[in-house]
N, C-alpha and C positions, 0 to 999 in steps of 0.2 A: 546612425540609427536603421531599420528596415523593419518593412511590414509584410507577413502573409496574405494575398488578399484574397486566395485558394487553394485547393491543395492540386495545382498543375505543377509544382514545383517537388513533386514526390523525388523522380529521378535522381535530381542533383542530392536531393538530399539523402538517398541511401547510399549514392556516391561519398559524400560526407563521411557517413556513420562509417563505412568502410576502408578510410582512411590508416595508412601504417602510423604506430606509435613506436619511440623509441623505450627500452628497457631503460628501465630506473629503480633503484630502491627506496621506498616513502623517508621521509626524516620520522626516526624515531621520536615521537612526542607524544605527551599525555592526553587524554581523549580530554575534549574542551566540554563544559555544560552543555546539554541540551537546551535550546530555547523554550519556553514555557509550550508553546504551540507546536511544540515535536513531536507526532507522536508513533517513534520510532521504538521505544522502550516497553515492548511486548515480552509479556512473562515466558518463557521461553520452555521453561518446566511445565506450564501447561499448555502445552501446542498453539501457541502464537492465538491463545481466546484470551488474552489479559488477566484477568484476576476473577470471570465470572465461573464462578464452580462448578465442576462436573454433579451430575446428579447424585452420586453414589456419595459426594461431601457432604451433599445437604441431606440424604439419607441418615450418614452418621450423624450430625448436627440436632437429630428430628425434626427435620421437615419433610413435608411431603415432595414429590416428583417435582411439582412445579410451584413456582410463585409468585407467578402472575398468568388471568387470564389468557386462554391460546384462543383466543378468539381471532379470525384469522378477516376479519371483513373492517380491514385498516384503510386509512382513508389514502393512503399514500404507501410505498415502498420501504421499509425498514430493513436494511442490512446490518448482520450484528458480526464482527469479528470473533467465531465459535466454530467451535469442532461439529463436525455433523453428528447429528442426528439419525440412527439406523433407519428410522422410518415416522411416518407423521404420530403414530400410537406411542413414541419415546416421548415421555412428557420430559422434555428438556428443560436445562434452567435457562437455555440462551434464548428460547423462547420470550414475547415473539419475534417473528422475521421473517419476513418475504422471500428472503435471499443473507444466505453465507458464506464468508470468505473465510478462509484459511490455508494455511500455506505449507512447509515441507511437513512439517511432525505430523502431521495430519493426512499425507500422502493415501496412504490404504484404509482409507474410509469414503474417500471416491468413488471407488467400482463396487462398495458395499451401499451405499447408502440408497435406501430408496424413500429420501423426502419428495415432498413435491413441492420445496422452496428449491428457489435458484441454488444453483453451486457454482463459486465461483472460485476459482486459485487466485491466490493476496500473492502479486510475484514482486519480490524486490526491486528495484532497478540501482544496479552498482554504485557508487560513488569512488570519485578520486580522490586520496588523497597525497599527492605530490611529491618533489623529491628532487635530487640537488641536478638530476638528468631529466626531468621530468617534468610536466606543468605546477605552474606555483599556483596550483589549487590546494581545498582541503581544508576552508574552515571550519567543518567537521570532520575532527582526524581519529573519530568512532569506526572499525570494520565493517565489512559487509555483514548481510546478512544471507541464509541463515549459517551459525556457526558448524564446524566439526570438530565432536568431544574427540580430545584423544585422552584416553586416560578419563581424568576427570576434570580435564581442564575444557572448556569452548574455547578454540581459536576462530576469530575473525578473520577476512580475506580484504588485501590491500592492494591498491592502482596506483601505480605510479603518473596514470596522463587520462583525462577523461574519453583519450580514444580507446584504450585496454578496457578500463571499468563497461564503457561500452559496447566493447567486442564480446564480455564479460554476458552482462545481458542478455545482446541480441545471440549469443550459443544456449545461454538457458533458456529463453523462449524458443529455439528451435530443435533441443531436446523434448519441452513439456510436448510439442508434438509428434513427437515419434523422429525428427531429421536429424539423426544421429552423426554421419557424414557431412552434412553441409554444419552442426555446429563445432565439432574441431576443426573444419578449415575456414570458419570464421578464426578462431585461436593463432590456426596457427598461420594466416596470414596477418594477422596481428601484436603477431607476438608472446603469446598467451600464454601458460601452462596451463594443463588442466588434471584437477584431481577429482575421481569417483570414489563414491560411499563405497567401504569394503579395501581400498587402499590398502596394501600391506606393509608401507612404510612411507606414511606419508610423512614423516619430519626429513624425508630426505627434498623434497619440496619445497621447505624451509627457508628463511635467509639465515645468514648467521647471529643473526638478532633474533631469531625462533616467533620468525612471523610468515605467515605465506604473503609473498609479494608476487603481483599479477600473474596469480594463478586462479583460477575460474574453476567452483566447485559445480559440476555437474551432477545433482543429486536424483536427479531423474530415472526409473531404474526400466520405468515404459513407459509409453506415453500416455498422457493423463487427460488429452484433446478426449475422448470419445465418451469421455465421466460429466465433462464442464458443460456449463452455459458460458462460461464466458473467465475472463481472466480478468482483474481488478491490478494494477499497475502501480505500486507504492514507493511515488517518485517523492522525494526527500532527499535529493542527493548533496545540494547545499555546499557545491563546489565551485560555486565560481564559474559554470560554463555559460553560455551564453546562450540567448535564446534559438539561435538558430543550430546549437548544437543541441538544445533538448527539443525540438520540431526533428529535427533528422532521427536521431536512436528510437523516436517515438512512434516517429512515421515509419522506419522499419518495423521496429515490435509490430505492431497494429497490422502490417499487409503480413507475418507469420500467421498470426493469427483469423487471421479475416479469412484467410483462404484454408482455413478449418472452419470455416461457420460461425467463431466463438464471438462473442459481443465481450468489447473493450470499455472498460471504466478507470477514469486517469482519477487517485485517494493523495491528496497532496498538501502541504502545510496551507497559512492561511496564505493570499491571495495581495494582501497589502501589507505583508511586513518585510523584513531584511530578507529573511528567508527566504522568500520568493524569486525573490530578483537572484540568487546564488544559486537556482533551481533554475534560471533559466526562463521563468515562464512572470510575462509581463506584457502590457499593453501590444506589446510589436509583436506577440503569435498567439495570445490570447484565443483569438476569435479562429487561428486557423488550427487550435489543438481545439475549439468547440467544434468545431465541423469532422474532425478524424474522430473522435470518442463518440461510443455512443452513451457514456453521459459523463460529468467531470463534477470534480469537489469543491463546494466552498465552505468554511470553518467559522466553527462561534465557539467559544470556550468560555472556562469560568471566568477570565480576566475582564471578558467583554459586560460591561454596564447594561443593564437590560433598558434601557434609556438610548445605548449605542449601539445595539443591536440592530434594527434595519438599516439603519446607516453603513455599518458595515459591509451586509450581505449587498446592500447595493452597488458600494464601490468593488466587490469580489466581482458580481456581473459586470463592471465597467472594464475588465482585465479582460472577460473574456467577447467585450462586445455587441452583450446583448442588448437588441435592439425591440424586439416584441417578443408578447404574451410567452408565443408555443414556445421558444427557446430558450424558457425555463425549464419546461420539462426534460430537458437533459442535464437538469443541476439538481446532485446526489448534495443534501446540505448535514455535514459531518458534523456530528454537536459531542464536542465531548463534555462528559458527567463530571469525572472530579470531583469539586466541591462546589459546582451550581446551582444554585439557589431553585427552589417552584416558581419563582415570580421569572428568574432565564429561560425554564424550561420552558414554562407555559409563553412569554414571548415569540420563541424559535418558534415552539411548532405552530402558534400564531402567524407567523410569515411564511411558513412552510406553505400550510393553508392557503395564505393568502395571495402569494408569489405564484401557485402550483407547481411546483418543484416535483419533479420524479418522488422522491422519498428521503428518508435521513439515514446517514449510517450513525450508526452508536459508537464511540469512541470511548470506552471504560474510563481509559485515563486513570486509574487507579482508584476509581468508585470501592463503593466495601460493597461487596456481596455474598458475604460471610453468612449470611441465615438470610432466610425469607423476610424476615423483617427488618433489614440494614439497607442503610439508605438506599445502596445502587437501586435495588428493584424498584424503591419509589419514584426513584427517577425515573426511572424507565417508564413505570406507568401514566408519571406525568408527561413526559415526551409522548408518548404514543400514542396513548389515551387522553389524555388532558388530564387527568383523574387523580386527586389526592398533592394536587400539588401545593399545598399549603402547608 
C-alpha cells in the first residue's frame, strides 16, 4: 500500500494517466445489479434530474408552480440534480437550491439561465468493463453515460481498460473547456476512437455485437466553461482500479478545470462499502482527494438506521483523513431520499449542522415527486428546513 502525503506527486500522476493501453473488446455479459448505494440510475428522459417533475408537469396535475418555500436563507448549501431554471423568478419544483448539478441533456440551458444559484456540470467519470486482452476490471458491466440514441435505442459506451476509460474522461473534460485539439490528441495517443453528436453513420463505429467499444462520445458542441461555476465529477466507476489510478485521473481532470477557474467537486458512493474499494478510494488516497477538490462527498441513504448515521459519517470522514473541524467545511453530505423516514432525515440534518458540513446534496433515489403533496417534497422540507418530519 502507499499513501499520498501531499499534492506534489501531480506530475507523476499525470504521466500515469497518459499511459497507452491496448485495444481490446469487452466481454459481452449481462449488466450486474447496482448496489443499493449507487446513484447511477438517473432518469435520462427527464434530463438527468431524477424524477423531480418539471413545473409544467405540476401545473398539469393542478398544483402550483412551487411546492416548497423558496426561502433561500438556508443553514447550508443545498445542491440539487435538476434542470436549471431560467431565472430566480421561475418557481421551479427543484427549489430550494443554492446550486444545481445537471448534465448532457441540459447543455442548452447553461448559456440561457440567469439564476443566482451556482451552476455545476455533472460530469460522468468513465468506467472500464474489461476484455480478453484488456484489464481484468468491470464489477459493474453497465456501459457509460451519457448514452447516444440511434433510432429508438440508447447505446452506452464500453472500455476495455482503465487507461482507455480514463482517456475518454480526460478528453471530455478538455472538450468541455473548449480544448478540442487536446481532447483528440489524448484519444489518439491512447488508441480510443471518437464520435460526435450528429455523426452520419454511428453504426460504423460499433463492434460486431452492436456495441461502442473503446469509442469516446464527445458531446460538447461549444465550450461550456464560460457559463459554469464548476464541475461535479460523478465518480462511481466500480471497476477495480487502484487508489493510485483514481488519484492520477482525477488530478489530471482537476488541472483542466482549475486552469479555467472552475471549482471541482467529487460526488461518489459511500466510502465504507466494497463499491468504494472498487472505485479506488480508500484511506490510502482519501486525504489527497480532500486536498485536491473544492468539496467531496459522504453518503447516507434509506438503508442506514437512525442510530447508525453518526458513526457512518464519522467512518467516512476517516477515509478522507479529516482531523479538524475546519476540514469538514469541504464535505457535501449526499442524502438519498428514496424511502427514508422523517427520523432518518431529521438526524441527518442535525449531524450536518453539528459537524459544520458545507452542505447537502439531494439524491432523489426514486422518491415520489408526482405532486406537491407527494412524499418526496415532504422529505426535502424535512431535510432542508427541519419541518414536517413527523
